[in-house]
C-alpha positions in Angstrom: 47.3 104.6 52.3 48.5 101.2 52.2 47.8 98.6 54.6 50.3 97.8 57.7 53.4 95.9 56.8 55.0 93.6 59.2 58.1 91.6 59.0 58.1 88.1 60.2 60.8 86.1 58.7 63.3 86.3 61.6 65.0 83.0 60.7 65.6 84.4 57.2 66.8 87.4 58.9 69.2 85.4 61.3 70.7 83.6 58.3 71.4 86.5 56.1 73.2 88.5 59.1 75.2 85.3 60.2 76.4 84.8 56.8 77.4 88.5 56.5 79.0 88.8 60.0 81.2 85.6 59.3 83.3 87.8 56.9 86.0 89.9 58.9 85.5 92.7 56.4 87.9 95.5 57.8 89.0 97.7 55.2 92.5 98.7 54.7 94.3 95.7 56.0 95.9 93.8 53.3 95.7 90.4 55.0 91.8 90.9 55.1 91.2 92.1 51.6 89.9 88.8 50.4 87.5 88.6 53.4 86.1 92.4 52.5 85.9 91.3 48.9 83.9 88.2 49.6 81.4 90.3 51.8 81.0 92.7 48.6 80.1 89.4 46.6 77.9 88.3 49.1 76.0 91.6 49.2 75.9 91.5 45.4 74.4 88.2 45.0 71.9 88.9 47.8 70.6 91.8 45.8 70.5 89.9 42.7 68.4 87.3 44.5 66.1 90.1 45.5 65.5 91.0 41.9 68.0 93.8 41.5 70.6 94.0 38.7 74.0 94.8 40.5 77.3 96.2 39.7 80.3 95.8 41.8 82.8 98.9 41.5 86.5 98.6 42.3 87.1 102.1 43.9 90.2 104.3 44.6 91.1 103.2 48.0 90.9 99.6 47.4 87.3 98.9 48.5 84.3 97.6 46.6 80.9 99.6 46.3 78.1 97.5 45.5 75.3 99.1 43.3 71.8 97.3 42.8 68.9 98.8 40.8 65.3 97.7 40.1 63.2 99.9 37.8 60.0 101.0 38.7 57.1 102.9 37.1 58.4 105.4 34.6 57.0 108.4 36.2 57.9 107.3 39.7 60.3 108.8 42.0 63.7 107.1 42.9 64.7 106.1 46.4 68.4 105.2 47.3 69.0 103.0 50.2 72.3 102.9 51.8 74.5 101.0 54.4 77.9 99.6 54.5 79.3 96.0 54.9 82.9 96.9 56.3 83.2 96.8 60.1 85.8 98.1 62.6 88.2 95.6 64.1 87.2 93.0 66.5 89.8 94.2 69.0 90.9 91.7 71.8 89.2 88.4 71.4 89.4 87.7 75.0 86.9 90.4 75.7 84.4 88.8 73.8 81.9 86.2 75.3 81.4 84.5 72.0 83.5 84.5 68.6 83.0 87.9 67.1 82.4 86.6 63.5 79.6 83.8 64.5 76.3 85.5 65.1 75.4 84.3 68.3 71.9 84.5 70.1 72.4 85.4 73.9 69.4 86.6 76.1 67.3 87.8 73.0 70.0 89.7 71.3 72.5 88.7 68.4 76.1 89.0 68.9 78.9 89.8 66.5 81.1 92.5 65.0 79.0 93.9 62.5 75.7 92.8 63.9 74.4 96.4 64.4 76.9 98.5 62.7 76.3 98.3 59.9 75.6 94.7 58.8 72.5 94.6 60.7 71.2 97.5 58.4 72.2 95.5 55.4 70.0 92.6 56.5 67.4 95.2 57.3 67.4 96.5 53.8 67.1 93.0 52.4 64.1 91.8 54.9 62.4 95.2 53.9 62.6 94.2 50.0 61.2 90.7 50.8 58.4 92.3 52.9 57.4 94.8 50.0 57.2 92.0 47.5 55.1 89.9 50.0 52.8 93.1 50.3 52.4 94.0 46.5 55.6 95.5 45.7 56.2 99.3 44.7 56.2 101.5 41.9 59.2 103.3 43.3 62.6 103.0 41.1 65.0 101.5 43.6 68.6 102.0 43.9 70.7 100.0 46.7 74.1 101.2 47.6 76.2 99.3 49.9 80.0 100.4 50.2 83.1 98.8 52.1 85.1 101.5 53.3 82.8 103.6 55.5 84.7 102.8 59.0 87.8 104.0 57.2 86.8 107.3 55.5 84.8 106.2 52.7 87.1 107.7 50.3 86.4 105.1 47.7 82.8 105.6 47.6 83.2 109.6 47.6 85.4 109.3 44.7 82.9 107.1 42.8 80.1 109.6 43.5 82.2 112.5 42.4 83.2 111.0 39.3 79.9 109.3 38.5 77.2 111.3 40.0 74.7 109.9 37.4 74.8 106.7 39.3 73.2 107.9 42.3 70.6 110.3 41.3 67.5 109.8 43.5 64.8 112.0 44.9 65.0 110.3 48.3 68.2 108.9 50.0 67.7 106.7 53.1 71.0 106.2 55.1 70.5 103.3 57.4 73.7 104.0 59.6 72.0 105.2 62.7 69.3 104.1 64.9 66.6 104.6 67.6 67.1 106.5 70.9 66.2 103.3 72.8 64.7 99.8 71.9 61.2 100.2 70.7 61.4 104.1 70.2 61.0 105.1 66.6 63.6 107.6 65.8 65.0 109.8 63.1 68.5 111.5 63.4 67.9 114.9 62.7 71.8 116.0 62.8 75.6 114.6 62.8 78.3 116.2 64.4 81.4 116.9 62.2 85.0 117.1 63.7 88.6 116.4 63.1 91.6 114.3 64.3 94.3 116.4 66.0 97.7 115.2 67.1 99.7 117.3 69.7 103.1 116.4 70.5 105.1 118.2 73.0 109.2 118.1 73.1 111.2 119.4 76.2 114.6 117.6 76.0 117.1 116.5 73.3 116.6 113.0 75.0 115.3 111.5 78.3 117.6 112.3 81.3 118.1 110.5 85.0 115.2 111.5 87.0 117.6 111.4 90.0 119.9 113.7 88.6 117.8 116.2 86.9 114.0 115.4 88.1 112.4 118.3 89.8 114.2 121.0 87.4 114.2 119.5 83.9 111.1 119.9 82.1 108.9 116.9 81.9 107.2 116.4 78.5 104.4 114.2 79.9 103.7 116.8 82.7 103.7 119.7 80.0 101.2 117.6 77.9 99.1 116.7 80.6 98.7 120.7 81.7 98.2 121.6 78.1 95.3 118.9 77.8 93.7 120.0 81.1 93.2 123.4 79.6 90.8 122.2 76.9 88.4 121.2 79.9 86.7 123.4 82.8 86.4 122.2 86.5 83.4 120.1 85.6 85.2 118.1 82.7 83.2 120.1 79.9 85.0 121.3 77.0 86.5 124.8 76.8 88.2 125.8 73.8 89.2 129.6 73.6 87.1 131.5 71.4 84.8 128.4 70.8 81.0 128.6 71.9 79.9 125.9 74.1 76.5 126.8 75.0 74.2 125.4 72.5 71.2 123.6 73.3 69.5 120.6 72.0 65.9 121.2 70.9 64.7 117.6 70.2 64.3 114.8 72.4 66.3 115.3 76.2 68.5 112.5 77.1 68.0 111.3 80.7 71.4 111.6 82.5 70.5 108.2 84.4 69.8 106.7 80.7 73.0 108.3 79.4 75.0 106.7 82.5 73.6 103.3 81.5 74.2 103.9 78.0 77.5 105.0 78.2 78.6 102.5 80.9 79.6 104.8 83.4 81.0 103.1 86.7 79.1 103.4 89.7 79.9 106.5 91.6 81.7 108.3 88.8 80.2 111.5 88.0 79.1 112.6 84.4 80.2 116.0 83.2 76.7 117.5 83.1 72.9 116.8 83.9 72.1 117.7 80.1 73.7 115.1 78.0 71.7 115.9 75.0 73.4 119.3 74.9 76.9 118.1 75.4 76.7 115.4 72.7 74.4 116.7 70.2 74.6 120.6 70.4 78.0 121.5 71.7 81.6 120.7 70.7 83.8 118.6 72.4 87.3 117.3 72.7 88.2 113.5 73.7 91.8 112.3 74.3 91.6 109.1 72.4 95.3 108.1 72.5 98.3 109.2 74.4 101.8 108.1 74.3 105.1 108.4 75.9 107.1 105.7 77.7 105.1 102.5 78.2 104.6 101.7 81.9 106.1 98.2 81.4 109.4 100.0 79.7 109.6 102.6 82.4 112.8 103.7 83.7 113.9 106.4 86.0 114.2 109.1 83.5 112.5 112.4 82.7 110.5 112.1 79.6 111.6 113.9 76.5 108.5 113.7 74.3 104.8 112.7 74.7 102.1 112.7 72.2 98.2 112.5 72.3 95.6 112.3 69.8 92.4 114.3 70.1 89.0 113.7 68.5 87.2 116.9 68.0 83.4 117.0 67.5 81.4 120.0 66.4 77.6 120.3 66.1 75.8 121.3 63.0 76.3 124.9 62.2 79.7 125.1 63.6 82.4 125.3 61.0 84.8 122.3 61.9 87.8 123.5 60.1 87.6 126.8 62.0 87.0 125.3 65.2 89.9 122.9 64.8 92.4 125.9 63.8 90.9 127.4 67.4 91.9 124.1 69.1 95.4 124.4 67.5 95.6 128.0 68.8 94.5 127.1 72.1 96.9 124.3 72.4 99.9 126.5 71.3 98.9 129.3 73.8 98.3 126.8 76.9 101.6 124.9 76.5 103.7 125.5 79.5 107.2 126.5 80.2 108.0 127.4 76.3 107.9 123.7 75.6 108.1 122.9 72.0 104.8 122.1 70.7 103.7 120.4 67.4 99.9 120.4 66.4 98.3 118.7 63.1 95.1 118.4 61.9 93.8 115.6 59.8 90.3 114.0 58.6 88.1 117.0 58.9 84.5 115.9 58.5 81.5 118.2 57.8 78.4 118.5 59.9 74.9 117.4 58.5 71.4 118.0 59.4 68.0 116.5 57.8 65.2 118.9 57.3 62.8 116.7 59.3 59.7 118.9 58.2 60.4 117.8 54.6 57.8 115.7 52.9 60.0 112.6 52.6 61.2 112.8 56.3 57.7 113.2 57.4 56.4 110.3 55.7 59.4 108.0 57.0 58.7 109.2 60.5 54.9 108.4 60.2 56.0 104.8 58.8 58.4 104.3 61.8 55.5 105.2 64.2 53.1 102.7 62.0 55.7 100.0 62.4 56.4 100.3 66.0 52.6 101.1 67.0 53.9 104.3 68.7 52.2 107.8 68.9 55.5 109.9 69.1 58.3 110.0 67.0 61.9 110.7 68.6 64.4 113.2 67.0 68.0 112.8 68.2 71.2 114.0 67.1 74.4 112.0 66.7 77.8 112.5 68.0 79.3 110.5 65.1 80.0 111.7 61.7 79.0 110.2 58.4 81.0 112.3 55.8 79.1 110.8 53.0 76.1 112.7 53.7 77.9 116.0 52.5 79.1 114.3 49.5 75.8 113.0 48.4 74.2 116.6 49.2 76.6 117.9 46.8 76.2 115.4 44.0 72.2 114.8 44.4 71.2 118.4 45.6 67.5 117.6 44.7 67.3 114.7 47.0 65.9 114.5 50.6 68.4 112.5 53.0 67.4 111.0 56.1 69.2 109.0 58.5 68.0 106.2 60.6 68.5 102.3 61.3 68.5 99.3 63.4 71.1 100.5 65.9 70.5 101.8 69.6 72.5 102.2 72.7 72.5 98.7 73.9 74.2 97.6 70.6 77.5 99.1 72.0 78.8 99.5 68.5 82.5 99.4 67.8 83.1 97.7 71.2 83.6 94.1 72.3 80.3 92.1 72.4 78.5 94.3 69.8 75.0 93.3 69.2 71.6 94.0 67.7 68.0 93.5 68.8 66.1 91.4 66.1 62.9 93.3 66.9 64.6 96.5 65.7 65.6 95.0 62.4 62.0 93.7 62.0 60.4 97.0 62.9 62.7 99.2 60.9 62.5 96.9 58.1 58.6 97.1 58.1 58.9 100.8 58.2 61.3 101.2 55.2 59.0 98.8 53.0 55.8 100.8 53.9 57.9 104.1 53.1 58.7 102.4 49.6 54.8 101.7 48.9 53.7 105.3 50.0 56.5 107.2 48.7 55.2 109.5 45.7 51.7 108.7 46.2 
């Protein structure tokens, strides 16, 4: 067993992350393509600066994937380190307390779009590489994979893996796109929910009609859609899809209800759906209405709406088939639409579930390294309500590899929201754990 590794180059980490955050690297927007490509070049240059040979691949979805390699001993195993440099849009700039593309320190945290998800994890990998070299290096063969379209489905990388699986062969794959249950609590993500996007459109009239002349008898499309959506929840707000089991129990770390309230930013006095949040977000299906459209309030006239639409985000726990469950949502919606209103339901972006064998040797070793880095006696095992479709692609292409999920994120990061942030101590500790893992792996 090697000695403890610590990461102490916070100023260098800040500089790396500041430079990377400065790129508005949202994939899929033509006006931001230059920023995304510049972020890819920055990552490639950073990996070369850490002694890796690099290739930058143009992928089928227009993104660029960076692959870095450093050979180890001929008989040593190979570890693949993953993260992504693309981000979700910053959203309304007025909701940010500082420029989202200027990494800003405030009250001990670093703020900026992608500071945690997932540029903070890219900076973590770089810090781990530096720490590794400062503490004697490793015999392990290294591959570092940083992609540019994860937030938009990752089609480019999926296609590259399917057409060139030889590039990604490894014995251990460390996916840094998750994080800890709380600041200072070393954690592995044991499972990911899968899911789908479902669009529901209800039509009741050929066109809107005057609410004074026809309101009260003419079928209101908005009211019909609201009744349909309401049927997907019980009286407590819990998801209730006809024919779908919603009784799963999470066997890992519990999620304290008060902590959940704080993490989810629930308003004072507003009830949460359940006093067992871990069951609901990690072990059971859920349906969230993520979009709703009819007549905008500012354009409202005295007319009965003729049409209304909603976007539903379905999430399913590991062990539940997302395709089958999405089909049951479609059947439920069609069955519960009132007044014989015409309903159209489409399903898109079906994502698989995933689980890690946390008892496998590599996962156990990473867990020990995380505990050592944090000086903790216990390792938390949590689920994630989010999906990482890449895991299924890698599992198929590299079946011999263990895949583990971890990272620098934690609930205070509020990823995908205004004022996203990261705790620099999390980057340091997780980087130290990764460096220790890379020294110990295979021995």
